[in-house]
Steps between C-alpha positions, in 0.01 A plus 500: 500500500882455556467564872217247536707231313799580722297461817340179383842362406645587837201335671546192296873489602404530865229232482691236310747408778202437740386222260833317533534231761764603754667225692688585806647155558788510732805320380584183675832452673728196477383388849135524377586279199672259736203485736253433218729242332551312825127498570427369153768226529348381833159475345632307199684261738169415671332414169774373275798322675846621402741243353193335348364790299636618165378842403498610136524876496444685175597862424617603840580863574844626610393714792630491862195302621536242219867428565439473874196280469661259258812477725284423804311225312822346375654517853195315637545218252274591202621417154416795278526485128495846336404539142434791265248290306154419600504183717197355312719482187763296678476141630655581842401299801399704802238745617445812297585786717466880483472786747417864501558763767310812410362818665127530506411816307162541663638504853867575434483830692494274807802305380344154434672236299372173368704185450347243266649150454379272227590135520342296218127572536525625856528864600614636827463873584584711803465872574778687677496844659829659438489664842427172681665220311517279823121494513381394149150401391400138469604290200228442253503182304316435174506186290 
């Protein structure tokens, strides 16, 4: 009886890790962040003119990509108001803005990343291959 319980316990220990989702997302370099941030800035320039667009950014992260992206936007002429509160609770003039750069867990073993930009009710998204950042997918636009 004890041997059977021990064997079943060991089997359970070996089977449990196979249930967990393993992501093999390669870390992005500073150059990769720069390439993605420059690409996103160019796309925003085409849709929302700098020096005429005030972006209200709530709860921004403090990662390398976030600092670089905000710096590029400011250098291009965008006014960015950062707040820790929800922008809906404030009476700030400008376009509500948020973004997310994330690894795709279902295909992350290939090293794919998605950048999603939300400007008011519009949403822009682009897929990047970490191995070929110079040849990204098309921008998708949803309103």
